C-alpha positions in Angstrom: 115.2 -1.8 72.1 115.9 1.5 70.3 119.0 2.1 72.4 120.3 -1.4 71.6 119.6 -0.9 67.9 121.4 2.4 67.9 124.5 0.8 69.6 124.4 -2.0 67.0 124.1 0.6 64.2 127.0 2.6 65.5 129.2 -0.5 66.0 128.3 -1.6 62.4 129.2 1.9 61.1 132.6 1.8 62.7 133.6 -1.8 61.9 135.4 -2.3 58.6 134.8 -5.3 56.4 137.2 -8.2 56.5 138.9 -7.4 53.2 139.6 -3.8 54.4 141.3 -5.1 57.6 143.3 -7.6 55.7 144.4 -5.0 53.2 145.5 -2.6 55.8 147.4 -5.3 57.8 149.0 -6.5 54.6 150.2 -3.0 53.7 151.6 -2.4 57.2 153.4 -5.7 57.1 154.8 -5.1 53.6 156.0 -1.7 54.6 157.7 -3.1 57.8 159.3 -5.9 55.8 160.6 -3.5 53.1 161.9 -0.7 55.3 162.8 -2.6 58.5 163.3 -6.4 58.2 165.0 -6.3 54.7 167.6 -3.6 55.6 168.4 -5.4 58.9 168.9 -8.7 57.1 171.0 -7.0 54.4 173.3 -5.4 57.1 173.7 -8.8 58.9 174.4 -10.6 55.6 177.0 -8.1 54.4 178.7 -8.0 57.8 179.2 -11.8 57.9 179.9 -12.2 54.2 183.6 -13.0 54.9 182.9 -15.0 58.0 182.8 -14.3 61.7 186.6 -13.9 62.0 186.6 -10.9 59.6 183.5 -9.5 61.4 185.2 -9.5 64.8 188.5 -8.2 63.3 186.6 -5.2 62.0 185.2 -4.5 65.4 188.6 -4.9 67.1 190.3 -2.5 64.8 191.7 0.5 66.7 189.8 3.2 64.9 186.5 1.2 65.2 187.1 0.7 68.9 187.8 4.4 69.3 184.6 5.2 67.5 182.7 2.8 69.8 184.2 4.3 72.9 183.4 7.9 71.7 179.8 7.0 70.9 179.2 5.5 74.4 181.0 8.5 76.0 178.9 11.0 74.1 175.7 9.2 75.1 176.9 8.8 78.8 177.3 12.6 79.0 174.4 13.7 76.9 171.6 11.6 78.4 172.1 12.6 82.1 172.3 16.3 81.1 169.1 16.0 79.0 167.5 14.1 81.9 168.0 17.0 84.3 166.9 19.5 81.7 163.9 17.5 80.6 162.5 17.0 84.1 163.1 20.7 85.0 161.6 22.0 81.8 158.6 19.7 82.0 158.0 20.6 85.6 158.1 24.3 84.8 155.8 24.1 81.8 153.3 21.6 83.3 153.1 22.8 86.9 153.5 26.6 86.7 152.1 29.6 84.8 154.6 32.3 84.0 155.4 34.9 81.4 157.2 33.5 78.4 155.9 29.9 78.9 154.8 29.6 75.3 158.2 30.9 74.2 160.0 28.3 76.3 157.8 25.6 74.8 158.8 26.8 71.3 162.5 26.7 72.2 162.1 23.1 73.4 160.7 22.2 70.0 163.3 24.1 68.1 165.7 21.1 67.4 162.7 19.2 65.7 162.4 22.0 63.1 166.1 22.8 62.6 168.3 20.5 60.4 171.1 18.8 62.4 173.5 20.0 59.8 172.4 23.6 60.4 172.9 23.0 64.2 176.4 21.8 63.6 177.2 24.9 61.4 175.9 27.1 64.2 178.5 25.6 66.6 181.2 26.1 64.0 180.1 29.8 63.6 180.2 30.3 67.4 183.2 28.2 68.5 185.2 27.7 65.2 188.6 29.2 64.5 187.0 32.1 62.7 183.9 32.2 64.9 182.7 34.6 67.5 184.7 33.0 70.4 187.3 31.3 68.2 190.2 33.7 68.9 189.6 33.7 72.6 189.4 29.9 72.7 192.6 29.7 70.7 194.4 32.0 73.1 193.5 29.8 76.1 194.2 26.5 74.2 190.6 25.4 74.4 189.3 23.2 71.6 185.5 22.7 71.1 185.0 22.4 67.3 186.8 19.4 65.8 187.1 17.9 69.3 185.0 15.9 71.7 183.3 18.9 73.4 181.9 20.0 70.1 180.5 16.5 69.4 178.9 16.5 72.9 177.4 20.0 72.5 176.0 19.2 69.0 174.5 15.9 70.4 172.9 17.7 73.3 171.3 20.2 71.0 169.6 17.6 68.8 168.5 15.4 71.7 167.3 17.7 74.5 163.6 17.9 73.4 163.0 14.1 73.7 162.7 13.8 77.5 160.9 17.1 78.0 158.4 16.4 75.2 157.6 13.0 76.7 157.0 14.4 80.2 155.1 17.6 79.5 151.8 16.1 78.3 152.1 13.4 81.0 152.5 16.0 83.8 149.8 18.2 82.4 147.3 15.3 82.4 148.2 14.4 86.0 147.6 17.9 87.3 148.9 19.4 90.6 146.4 17.8 93.1 148.7 15.2 94.5 151.7 17.6 94.8 149.5 20.1 96.6 148.2 17.5 99.0 151.7 16.4 99.8 152.7 19.9 100.6 149.7 20.5 102.8 150.6 17.3 104.7 154.1 18.8 105.4 156.2 17.3 102.7 159.2 19.3 101.4 159.8 20.1 97.8 162.3 17.3 97.4 160.0 14.8 99.2 157.1 15.8 97.0 159.2 15.2 93.9 160.7 11.9 95.0 157.7 10.3 96.5 154.8 11.8 94.5 155.9 13.2 91.1 158.6 10.8 90.2 156.6 7.6 90.7 153.8 9.0 88.5 156.2 9.9 85.6 158.7 7.0 85.9 157.6 5.1 82.8 157.3 8.2 80.7 160.8 9.3 81.9 162.3 5.9 81.0 160.6 6.1 77.6 162.1 9.6 77.0 165.6 8.4 78.2 165.5 5.5 75.8 164.6 7.8 72.8 167.2 10.3 73.8 169.9 7.6 74.1 169.0 6.1 70.7 169.2 9.5 69.0 172.5 10.3 70.8 174.2 7.1 69.6 172.8 7.4 66.0 173.3 11.1 65.4 175.1 11.9 62.2 174.4 15.3 60.7 175.4 17.7 63.5 178.3 15.5 64.6 179.6 15.2 61.1 179.9 19.0 60.8 181.7 19.6 64.2 183.8 16.5 64.4 186.4 17.1 61.6 186.4 13.3 60.8 189.7 12.7 62.6 190.1 8.9 62.6 190.6 7.5 66.1 189.8 10.8 67.8 186.5 12.5 66.7 184.7 9.8 64.7 181.6 8.3 66.3 180.2 5.0 65.0 178.0 6.5 62.3 180.9 8.6 61.0 183.2 5.6 61.0 180.7 3.6 59.0 180.6 6.4 56.4 184.4 6.5 56.1 184.8 2.8 55.8 182.0 2.6 53.1 183.6 5.5 51.1 186.9 3.6 51.2 185.2 0.4 49.8 185.7 -1.5 53.1 182.1 -2.8 52.9 182.6 -5.7 55.3 184.1 -3.5 58.0 181.5 -0.8 57.4 178.6 -3.3 57.7 180.2 -4.8 60.8 180.1 -1.5 62.7 176.7 -0.8 61.2 175.4 -4.1 62.6 176.5 -3.1 66.1 174.4 0.1 65.7 171.5 -2.0 64.5 171.9 -4.3 67.5 171.8 -1.3 69.8 168.6 -0.1 68.0 167.0 -3.5 68.5 167.9 -3.5 72.2 166.5 0.0 72.5 163.3 -1.2 70.8 162.9 -4.1 73.2 163.4 -1.9 76.3 161.0 0.7 74.8 158.3 -2.0 74.3 158.8 -3.2 77.9 158.4 0.3 79.2 155.3 0.9 77.2 153.8 -2.4 78.3 154.5 -1.7 82.0 153.1 1.8 81.7 149.9 0.5 80.0 149.6 -2.2 82.7 149.9 0.3 85.5 147.4 2.6 83.9 144.9 -0.3 83.4 145.3 -1.4 87.0 144.7 2.2 88.3 141.6 2.5 86.1 140.2 -0.8 87.5 140.6 0.3 91.1 137.2 1.0 92.8 136.7 4.5 94.2 137.7 4.9 97.8 134.9 5.6 100.3 135.6 6.6 103.9 134.3 4.1 106.4 132.4 5.2 109.5 135.4 4.4 111.7 137.8 6.3 109.5 135.5 9.3 109.3 136.3 10.3 112.9 140.0 9.6 112.6 142.1 12.7 112.3 144.3 13.0 109.2 147.9 14.1 109.1 146.7 17.6 108.1 144.6 17.9 111.3 146.9 16.3 113.8 149.0 18.6 116.0 152.6 17.8 116.9 
């Protein structure tokens, strides 16, 4: 009885009263309405203020279409490169011990602590006309700053931690036991990664890719510094929205902004599905009973003991 009473006392001590729960839920809902639902509704309202015809005309305008293409091109190049880097960096940090490991982890976190504007200025300092490599690039007719390569480089810098930071704790929690068992059974390094490591990290990998893609499409600060704001050439969707709004073309600005908001909502839905699938698989694994060898299986040779 004493154990039961202690459990009840602990449960009572960690259970809030009804008014506390309702207050917290109300604050959370009010915050989401004020900072999420209301701005999205305002964007949609302003974008359609002059009707659907004006809305689609704003999206079909050549400069807007060029900004949309450049945004998707930047994301299409940035995300695969960060995918390769993120998996490699997470594998190195989580699976191996080496000198400089803590320094590598610090470098991975660097874009989180550096302002995107500062990152853009760094690329201008290095690749600009008066920068370190500027004269050499000018002699060879190579344009990086105020061109598409500079936008891609700046976007890569601000987005490369997302996939690595999502995978590192996941790989550290899983440990090396399954990989070592696969190697003992004769699997190659590629087979170990493809059939053992990748299935274990697939949902975390998808989650990191989603976050990386969302940031790549919505990046403003670093891209604004290195783009030069050349209409129809180096303006991404966020930069195009700023230009239209500064020119008092509010309907066109909100039309392009609504497309960004739609992409954000799609990203949120995919992210929620990935989280749900990951939680579902983790719950299913937790409910599996522990495997016990049967008497018949006890005498059966494993792959590790079989000879060719």
